[in-house]
N, C-alpha and C positions, 0 to 999 in steps of 0.2 A: 371027605374033604375034612380039617379043621378050621375055627375061627384064628386069623391070624392075631397073636396075642400080645398086643400092644396096649391094653387097657387094663389097669388096674383095677378090679372089681369088686365092690361090696356085695354079698349075699344075701340080695335082696332082689326078688323080680316083684315088678309093678305090674299090675294086671286091671287097673281102674283107675279114676282121676277125675277129679272134679274142684274146681276152684284153685284152693291152694291146697286141698287133701290130695293124698295118694293113699292108695291100697296095695300091701303086697299080697303075694298068691296065697298066704298061711291066714289071710283076714285081716294083718294088723294094719292098722290106720297112723298114717304119717303127715304131719305138718310141710308141705315142702316151702323152704325158704332159699332155695337153689334156681328152680325153674327149671333144668337142665342146661346150667350155662347162661341164664338170664336171656334164655329162649321164649319162655313162656311169660306174655306180656298180659293178657287181660284173661289169664284164670286156665286151669286146665278143662277143656271140652265145654268151653261156655256156649250156649243153645245157640245164640245169632252167629256164632263161627260154624257148629256143626251145620248148620242150616245151610249159610252160604256156600258152603263147601260139597254138602249134598245136593243142595239145585244145581248147582254147577256143574260137576259130574256127571247128573241124569242130562246134560243137554251137550256139553264136550268139558274133557278134561283137558286136552291138550292138542296145539297144532303150531308148529313150527313161526318163524319170524318172517315167514315168505308170503303169510294174509295178513290182512285188519283184522287186529286184536283191540277192538273197541275199550276193553277192560283196562287195556293198557295206560289208555290216555284218560280215562277214569279215577284210575289210582295216581298218574301225576297229577291231575288236579288235587286231588283228595289230599294229598303229601304236600302240596305246593301250599295249601291255604293253611293245613293245620300246623306246618312247619314253617311258616311267614317266609317262605323261598318262592314264591309264585312266577318269578320269571325266569327260576333255572330250569333246566331241562333233564330229564330224568331216563338213565340207563339200565336197564335189568337184568339181573344174572342170578346166582343161585347161590352164593355163600359170601361170607365175609371177606375171605381169603382172596375171591376171585372179586370181588367188589377193590379192594386193596392193587390187585394186578391191575387192574383196569382203570384206577386211577393213577397209579406210577406212570402207566403208558401213555395215558390219554396227557399227562403232565409233559412227558416227552416229546410228545407229538407237538405239543403248544408251543414249545419255547427251542426245540431241539436239542435240548441240555440231558447231560447221562448220569449227574451226581445227586444223590438224596441226602438229607438230613433226617436222621432218626435221632430215636433217646434210648437210654439206660434203662432198661426193666419194661422198655416196647414190647409188645407183643401184636401183631399185625397179619398173624397166617399162617400156614405151614408148606405153601407154595410156593413158585420158584422167587419171583421179587418180593412178596410178601413175608417170606421164611428171611432171605436178604437182610429185611430192615426190620427184624424179630430179633432184639438180645437176647438169646439163647442159644452160644454156638453148639449144645448139644444137640438141637433139632436142624442145624443146620449142613448138610451134605457136603462133600467138596464140589460139585457140580453148582452149586448155589452159591459158591462163593463168588462175590465182587469187589472190585477197589472202589465200586463207584457209591458205595454208603459209607456217610460219615455220621458216627455215634457220639453225641454230644451229654454232658450231664443233665437230668432232667430239673427244667427249671432254672437254669442258669442262664440268662439274660447275654453275661459277658461273653459267656462260652460260644454263646450264638453267634453276637455279633462280631466276633474276631474270626468264625468259621466264615462268615459272608464277608469279610474285609479278605481273606486268604482265599477264599475259591467261589466268591460270586459270581463271578465271567462262567462258571460248570454248572453251576445248582440248578436242578430242575426243579426241585419240590422240597417242600419240608412236609412231615407226615407224622403226627400226634394224636393220640389219644385225650378225648378231653378231661378224662380220667384213667387212668390204666386200671385195667383188671388184672390180669395177669402179675403185674408188676406190683402189687400189692394194695388196690384201692387208692392210688395216687393222682391228687388233683392237681392238673396243672394250674398255676395260677393265673390272674386274670392278665396280669400285667406282662406274662411271659408269652400270654395268646396274640395281647394286641402287639408286642414287640415284632413275635412272628410274620402278623400281617402286615407290620412297616416296612420288614424287611423285605419281606417278597414283592412287594408293591417297587421298592427299590431297584431290586434285581433282578425283575421281570422272572421271579421265582412262582413257583405256585403252591398254594398253602394248603394241603390236605389235610380235612378233621374227620379222622376215622372216630366214626362214631357205629362202630358195629355193636360195640357192647354197651356203651355206655348215652348213645342215642335211644330216639321214639320216646321220648318222656320221664324216661327212668329217674334223671336228675331232677326232675321237677320244671326242667325247661324241654322244648321238644330234643334241640341237641346240648348236651352238656357245654357244649362251645359258647355258646350264647352268650352265658353270663358273662364273656368277656365285651359285648356289645359291636363286633365286629362280624364282619361274614367273612366264610372260608371260601376259596374257588370252588373244592370238590366235599361235598361231602358222602364219606361209605356209608351204608347200614346193611345190614341182616338181623341174624339173632333174632329180636323180639319183635322185628316187621312182619314174620309168618305167626309167630305163636306155633312155633314146632311145624309148620310147612317148611320147606328147604328154598326161602327170597332171598334175595340179596341187591344191591343196589346202589347206584351212586349217583348224587344229586347236584349238578354240574351249572357252574355259572354261565351265563347268557355269551360270555366273552368267545366262550370256545364253540366253534365251527365242525359241525359234522361231516364227515362225508360215505359215500356207502363204504362198506369193508371196514372203515376206520378201525369198528369196535365189533363181536358179534358172540353169538353164545345158543347155544341147541337149547335148552331147557327156559333158561332166562326168559321172565313176562312172559308163559304161557296162563290159558287159560285158569286154570285150578290155582296156581301160585298168584295170580292178582284176585283171585275171588277171597283168598286166604288175606292178603294184604289190606283188601277192602275193609273184609270183616273186621279185622284189627282197627285200624284208623276209626270206622264207624262205632265201634265200642270204647274206643278211647274217649272220644269226642261225647258219645249218649252219656258216661256215665264218668265224667270227668277224671280220668285216671291220671293224668300229669298233675293235676291240683292234689287227688288224693296221695301218689306218689312222693310231693313236696311233705306233705302234712304229716303222714304216717312216718316219712324218712326223719323228719325232723324230729320226730315225736320218740323214736327208736335212738338216735344220734343223743339226744338228750340225757335220754334214761342212762344209755351205754355210759356216758362221759361219767356218772353219778358213779358207777363201779371203780373199788378200788383195785390193786393188783395186776391190772393191765398197763402196757406203754400207750396205749394212743387207740383213738378213733375216728376215722376219715372216711369220707366221702362225702356225697351230695345225694337227696331224696333215698330213691331204692336201691343204691348203688352204696353199699357198706363194707368198712373193712374193721376190726377189732385186732390190731397187734398184740398179741399175747406175751406174756411172760414166758422164758423154756418151761418151766414148772408147769404149765399148761398145756402142754403138746396134744396131752389127749383128749382136750375139750372138744374136738369135732367129733371122734369118734363116740364118745360121752352123749353127744347132742342125738348122734345119729341112733346107737344101739342102746341107750337105756333112756332116752326120752322121745324118741322117736322124732326128729326134725333133721331135713335134710338141709345142710348148706355146703357151701363151697369151702376152698382153701387158696391161699399163696404162701409158697415157700417164703422164709421156712415156719413160721407160725402165725400165719394170718387167716383168721376165719371170714370168709366172702359171704354178704348178703345180697341175692339178688333174686329177691320174691316178686311175685306177679306184682303189676301196679295196681290192682285192687286190693290187696293185702288189707287185714281189716286191723284196728287197733287193739282188737281183741284175740286176734294172732298173735300178733306184737307180741302183746302181753304174756301169752303163754311161751314165748321163745326167752324172754326175759328173764322170767321165773325161772326155767329150766336154768339157764345161763346163771343165774345169781344162785341157783345149787349145786351148781359145780364147782363156783367159786368160793363157796361155805365151806363146803366138803375138804378141798383143797387146802384151805387157810385157816380151817376151823382150831387147828391144833394151836399156831400161833395168836 
């Protein structure tokens, strides 16, 4: 049997990782500023994380949600405290797409409505409802197509208000990333998020804050949506939540009342997943990683904005997008193969930086030096 060939691969095999450094099978060392799509939040193979999972695995790794799992409540309490959402409820699942699926479903259960507002450039996942609210027709199969999704321009308050005027009686929810990831690191304005909150209140719709990539401290606040100073009804999470272990969740406001069978999952909230989730929050708290993300991210953004020959630098904290000119289409490949630095991208020509939240200023400087070298070589003739 062959692997189903859906991923474009770099010819690199990673065999060892620690902190923000990974090593290839040939012994080459790389600086990881992408963390496998923003997944590595506390650094590779953090000793507390490894011990937490090892100790848990030596006791019990998995049982289903048919028995009491005290680790779930411990995780809920820790998450509530660190996120400032202690009066919310937690439902655990296994991925970001699953989190968004359940959030959209819960919203529709709550108000009995069908239509969802999403935004141009959005990415919410690849499963049925999640991909339907994702702005990429190429990955939406015919079976996923639905008339129940309204796509609006990002950060356009007038268009949002008009959509509610036209369809408010059938709008179930509004789903938005606080900072678009795949869409090119585009920040939702604080005024726009506040407008979503007020319109959802006015029309009895549910405000869903997709925090899968932009949450868990990456922006310098626990949820990037928090910059607007208003609460969403549901926050969706995954990626950095488990530092590589598959775990997702939705944080649900108190007004939503559960009933048995309303939501469900086989693997969500299992013992090992909860141990991973707790380890991440414990390290984030002990090592002040949200503050570090804010400080090192601010340093990177400030320094990047000094460079000439790039279109724009966007983002918050350690979620940064560098919008490049067409001439620099090769920059990401050069960073990887010439300077041994992993970064991400967003089409057509944006470099995405999504490193571990404990990235050091020294490692940030390594990237800045390499990036400067690429720009200097490209534009030295002129």
